[in-house]
N, C-alpha and C positions, 0 to 999 in steps of 0.2 A: 753484698751478692755473688762478688769473690770469691769473696770469707766462705761463705754459707758452699760452693759450687768446690773448693778445696778442702773443705770439711767432709765433704759425702764421700770426694775421691777417696779421703788416705784412710777413711773408716772403712771403703772398701775393702784396700789395701790391707789394714791391719786384720780382717777379716780373715781374709785370703792366707795371709801369714799368719794369724793364730790357730787356725786348726791344720797345720805342716800335714801330722799323718792323713787328715781327711784328705784336703788336698791335694797332695802328692796320690794316692789313688783314685780322686775324679781324674786330675792331667793322665793317668798313668791307661786309664780306662776309654778313654775319649779319645787319646793317641792310638791305641786297638782298636777300639770299632771304626775310627775313623782314616785309618790302616788301610782296612779291609773296604770298606766304604769306595776309598780310594782307587783302591788291587781292581775291584768287580766293575769299577766305574773303566778305569782305562781298558781292564780288557777286553770289555762289553765295545767302547769303542773302536777297538781293534780287530774286531771279532774278522773280517774280508779279509785286513791285511794277514793275522796270523793264519785263517789257513790255506791263503796265496804261498804263502814262505815254506807252508807242507806242503803243495802242490807243487811248486817249482824245484823241490829237491828230489821229485821223482823224475827218470828219464821215460821217453815210446819207444815201442819197438813197434820197427815197419817189416813187414812179412810178406815176403812176396814171392811171385808166380812161380813152379818149376822149373818152364822153360824162359825163364827168361835169361838173355844174354848180359855174356860180366859188363862188354861194352855200356852199356845200360844203364844198371846200376850206378857205375863207376861214375859216368855223367849228371846225373842224380843224385847221388851223394854231394856231388861239387854244387850242385844246385842248393841242395839244404843245408851247404854251410855260407851261401852266402844269403840265407835271412837272420834278420839280427836278432830272429827269438830262438836260432839256435846257436846253442854254446862251442858243441862239438857231435861229431858222430861216430861210431866204430864200427865197419863190417863185419859182420858174423857171416861167416862162407861157410858149404856143409860142415867143411873138415873143424872149423875151428868150434862146431852147433856138435859135432858127437864125441868130441873134447868135453863139452860143456857138459851135453848125456852125461858122458862114462864119467864126470867127477860127481856128479848130482844123484846116479842110480846107483851107480858102480856097474855097470852091463856096458860091454862095446853093441853100439846097435850096428858098424857095420857086420862084425863075425855075428851075430844074433840073426839076422835079418838076408844075409851076403846082397845087401848094398844099403846107400845111405837115403833116406828118409825121409831127413830131414832138411825145411825149408835155408833158405839163405836169407839172412835180418840183418836192419842196419838201424840200432841201437843211435839213437836221438839225445843230447841231454840238452835242458833246456837251458838258454840262460837267465840265472835268477836275480841280475839287477834291473831293477823296474819291470818285474814280470807280472804277467793281467792273467789271470785264466782263458780272457773271450778270443785274447788272440792266438793264445794255444792251440785251442778249443776250434777254431777257425780252421787255422793251419791242417789238425788232424783231417777235418772234414772234408779241404779240398784235396787231402793227398789218398782218402780215402775211395777219391774218386779215380783216382788215375788206373790207364785200366792194366797195370803188372802189377799192383799190388792187393796182396791177398787179403791180410788184416793188419788195423793197428791196435798194439793194446799199451793203452797208458792206465796205470795205476792211482796218477793222483785222480782223479774221476772220482774214484771211490773216496776221495776226502766230504764230497757230499754226506755221508752218514757220517764222519768226524763232527761237519759244522752243526747239522743236527743235532748229534748228541751236547753240540757246546752250547746253541740256544735255549734247549734244554737246563740246562745246568746254569746258565744266566739267571733264567726263570724261579727256579731254584735258588738261589744268589737270591733276587728279589724276594725270599718269603725270610731269606735269613737275612736278608737289610732291614727290616722291618722288625724283625727279634732284636740287632742291634741297635737299634733308633727308640727302643722301649729299653734297655738294658741304661742309653746313653741317659734318657729320661727318667729313670728310676735312678740312677746314680749321682745325679745333679741337685734332681729333686733332697735327696734324701740329703746330701749335704749341705742343702742353702738350710734342709732343714735345723740341720743341727745345727749348722753357726747362728740361725734365729735363739733356738734353745741356748745357748752359750750368751744370749747377746737380749735375754727376758727382760733384767731391769732396764738394759741399758735402753731398750725398747718402749719400755715403762716411761721414763722417764722423758723422751722424747715426746710421746703422746700425750703425759701430764700436762709439758708447756706447749701445747696444740701443734705442736708438728703434724701435719698433715698426711696420709699413705704414703703420698707418694715419696716424699722428702723421705722416710723411714724405707721406703722398700730401694732406692735408691744406691745403697751400698751394698745391697745386694746382688742388685741386677748385676754394679760392677766388678762385684766378686762370681758371679757367673761366667759372665763374660772374659773374666781373666781365664778360670778353668777353661773353658772353648779355646780361647785361641791360644793358648800357648801348648794345650792339648794336641788341636788340629794345624798347627804350625809346624810344630815336632811331625805329625803323621802325614804331612804333603812333602817333607822333606827324604822322610822313610822310603815314603812310595817313588817320589823321584827321582833317586840314587838307585832305588832297588830295580827298574826298567833300564838307567842308564847299564846302570851293569848284567843286568838280563842281555839286553841289547848286543855289550861289546864280548859279553863272554859267547853266546850262540852266532856271532855275525844275524840279527835281525833287524828291524824296527819296528819297535812300538811304540808309537808317538803319545807321548804326554799332553795332555789338552792344554793351551795355552790359560785358559782361565780355569783350572783344574785348582789354583791353590785360592782361589775365590771363590768354587762351590763351597769349597772343604772346609773356609774359614766360617764361610757365610752361613752354610746351612749349621753346622756347628752351634754359632752362638746364637741359631733364630732358636733351634732346641733349648737349647741354656737359661735363654731370656725366657720363654717358652714354659718351661719346668720348675723355672724357679720362683716365677711368678702365678706361678699352682699350688707349690707351698708356701709362696707366702699369704697365698689367700687364705690357705686354712690354719696360718699360727698368727696373721693380725685379728681376725674376725672370730676366734676358739672365745 
C-alpha cells in the first residue's frame, strides 16, 4: 500500500517536471490570475477604510456671520482644538481672505468694491488617526446649529460619489473575476490534457494491468495540485507585499485578511482539481 502511494506521488511529480514549458506557463497563469483575484478581494474588503482615508485628507471650513466678535470666535477656536477629531485649526480673517481672493482671481476685492465683503472663516484640519466619517459628520451637524456659524463646507462628503464608483468598479471586476476563473480552468485543463496525451502508453499499460480509474487519475490530480499550490502561493506573497509596500508608501492601512492565503490556495486547488477531473474524463473514456 505504501509502495503504491509512493509510486502515485512520484508519477505526479514526474508529470509536473516532464512538461517543463507547459508547467511553467500554467504556474505563471495561475500566479497572474490569483494575484488579480487576491488584489480585488483585498480592495473590496477595504473599501470603507479606503474611502475614509480619502475623506480624512479633506479639511472643512467654517464660515462665520458678519457681526461675530473676535473674542467669540477665538474662544470657539480653542474649543475646537480640544476636540479629539480636530488635529489643528487655521483662522482666515477678512484680511487673509482678501489675499487669498487676489491670489486666486487676480483682483483686489477692497479696491474693486470699496470694502471687504469676505467673511471670517476657520479651516479645521481633521485628525487622520483612527478617522471615522460618522464622528466628523456629527461634529459638522452640531457646529452648524451654532448661531454665529453661517455655513460649513466639507468636500469630504463628495467622496460618497467616489464610493459609488468604487462599488460599480467592484461589480465590473466580479465579471472580470469570472473570466479569470474560466481562463484558469482552461489552462489547467489543457495542461493536464497535454500531460495525459504524452503519457497515453503509460495509461494504457495501467489499464491493461487492471488499474482502476481513480488509481490512474491520482498522479494527474497531484500534478494539478502542484500547479495550483505553487502558482497561488507565489500570488499570495505578491499580493501581501504589494499592499504592505502600498501602505508604507502612502501611509494608509489596507488590511490583508488573515485567511487570504487559505482562500487563494484553496480556491486555486479546487479549480485545479475540477478542471483536471473534467479533462481526465474526456481522455480516459475516449
